[in-house]
N, C-alpha and C positions, 0 to 999 in steps of 0.2 A: 399381346401378354395378357393371360387372363389375371383376373382381382384377387384369385387364391393364389397364385404362385408367390412362392416366399420370395419375401425382398429383404435386402441386407443393409446393414448401415453404413457398410465400407467393402469395397474389394480393392486389393492391391496385385498390381502388374507387375512383375520385374524382369528385366532383362538378365541372364546369367553371368556371361563372360566380362569381367572387369566392373561387376556392378554386385553381385553376391560373391564373387570370388574377388579375391585383390588380383590376382592375375587374368587376363585373357586367355584362354587356354590355346585359342587357334593361333594367337599371336606368339606365343610361347613356342609352339610347336614350328611356325614358318621361320621365327627368327633363330631357332638353334637347328633345326631340322630342315628347313627349307632353303629358300632364296636369301633370307634374313632382313634383319631390319629395316635396313635403309632402303630397299627397294618396296617393303611392305608399307613403309610411311609415305613413298612416290606414290602407292595405289591409295592410301588413305586420302593425300592430297586431291587427287583427281576426283575423289568420290565425293568431298566436300565443296569443290568448286563444280561439279555436275558433269565434268568430261568423262567421267566414267561410271558405270552404274556399280551398285555396293555388288550384285551377283557377278557381274565379270570381274571385279576385283578379288572377290572372297574365292571363286573358282582358280584365279592365278594363284594365290596364297596355298590354299591346299593341294593343287597340283604339284606345287612345288615340293611337296614332304613325299619324302620316299622311303616310308617305314610303314609294317604291318600295323593294322587296326590294333592288334592288343598288344603291340611294345606303344602305339600312342596311350592307348589307355593308361599302360603302366607307369608310363612317363609324368603324364598327368597326374595321377593319384601322388606319387611320390612329389611333387613340385608345387601344385598348386593350392592355396590357402583360401580358408572362408574369411569373409570380413566379420570381424568379432561379436558384431551385435545382429548379425542375422540369424541366429538361431533363438535368441531372445525374441526378436519379430516373430518369428514361426510359433514361438508357444504365446506370444500374444494373440494373435491370430487364431489360432485353433481354440483357445480359451474365449475369445470374444466371438466367436462365428464369425471370422472374417475371411471370405475365400483369399488363399494367396497362390498365383498364378506364373510360374516361368514362360515367358515369352520371349523367345529366343531365337538368334540367328544360328546358333551352332546347331550340333547334330546329336539328337536324343541319347542315343548310347553313351555316348563320351559325357554329356550332362551327369546322366542317372548315375554313371561307374564314379564321377567324381563326385557328385552331391553324398551319394550313400556311404562313400567313404569317409568324408569330412563329417556327416552326421552320426556315425557311428563311432568315431573318437570322442564326441561328446555324449554316447550314450543316449541316443535319440532316434526314433526311428522317422525318417521323412515321410509325409502323406503329401506330397506335392504336384499338383497336374503341371504336367509340360508340355507346351506347344512348341514345337521347332522344326526344323529340318530333320532328314534322317540320313543313314547311310547304307552302302550296300558294297560288300566285299566283291571284289573284282576277278573272278578266278581266273579270267581271261588275262589279268595283266596289262591289259589295254589303254588303261588311264594311267593314275599316277603311281602304277606298281601295284597297288595291293586292295584299295577302297576309292569310291568316290561318293561325294554327297549328292542327297536326292533333296532337290528343292520343295520345301511346301507349297510356292507358288511359282510354279513354272513360267506362268504369264508375266509373272512380276518382277522389273528392275532391281528389286531388292530381295528376290530370291525369295524370303518369307516375307510377305506384306503384314507388319505387325499391324497397321491400323485397321485391316482387315481381321484379324484375329482376334483385335478388342473387340468390335463390332460385334463379332459373334459370340465373344464371351460375355458380352453385356446383356444379349439374349439371355446367356443361361444364367448369369448372375443378375439379375436387375435388381438395382438399389431402392431403397426408400427414395418417394418424390417430393417434389418442391423443392430442391435444393437440400433436402436433409441427409440424404447418403452421397457418399462419393465415391470417385472412384480416381486411384493414386498410380501413377507409372513411376518405376526407378530405372534409371538407364546411365550410360555413360559416354556411349559412341557414335560412329557413324551407322552402326546398325540399328539404332533407334532413332533416325530420323525420321520413319515414317510413323513412328507412335509419338511423336513430340507434342501433337496439338490435340490428342484424342483423350485427354481423361481431364478431371478438374483440376488435380494438382501434379506437375510434373517435377521429380526430385532428379537432379542432375550430380552427378559425382565433380567433385572439386578437382581444376586440373586437365579435365578431359574434354575430349572433342566434342559432345555434344553441349556443352557450354558455349563453345564457337559459334556453333551452328544456331544456336537460341539467342544467341545476342546478335546475330548478322540478323535474323529474321525477327527481333524483335518479341521473340516467343516468352513468357513467364515461364521462371523457375525456381525452385528451392534448390540452394546446394546444400550438399552433404558431404561429410567425411566418412561416414560410418553410419550402418543400420540403426545404431543407436539414436543417431540425428533423426532418421526417417521417423522410428518408434514415437520419439517425443511430440515429433510433429505432427504425426497422424493422430496421437493421444489429444491432442491441442485443436485439432479440425474438428474432432468428433464430439469435445467438452460443449 
């Protein structure tokens, strides 16, 4: 890194589904229009105990959804809610020149559509970098009928290796050295397992699977109920 490169006092990375939003959009589609909640929870148990990779389980979930992509997006726009504190954190980051990046195991077109809709309701235009998997519509109907996921890291059992993305983003957004600058990560579930150890401060949503994983491996975290908690803690860390 060049000594003249811009350095930041903080960088915030965040999962999207179930973290920035109150519901996980992929879980919602699977539970309502795929093979259902019971089978999904069995898959997540396998991911947590190591008997199934996230990539394998997530593919099974998405393949069970038999709806066109545009219908999935319309459903999510009408049912997914934003954490009430996230827009205030976004405004704070804009004001303080703190990069805020979404790192998701979901799919970019769905994330962007839901995010734009939720921000529009608050008369705010989102300018947020998204690092995620993608999706392609399947004209042959050979997969789940209409579309399938394109994993960002096809060689990874995570599908999207968030730790790898964080390493890349740290080069793009270096923080002030000697412990003065901090990297934060916000997450909630099994898709965040690869990112749990990669930042100075980990925020884990109360009552979710990420906390179970962190407790099992003695990974330190700060529990949060809303992004208002996260913003207060970030301000405290930077004071």
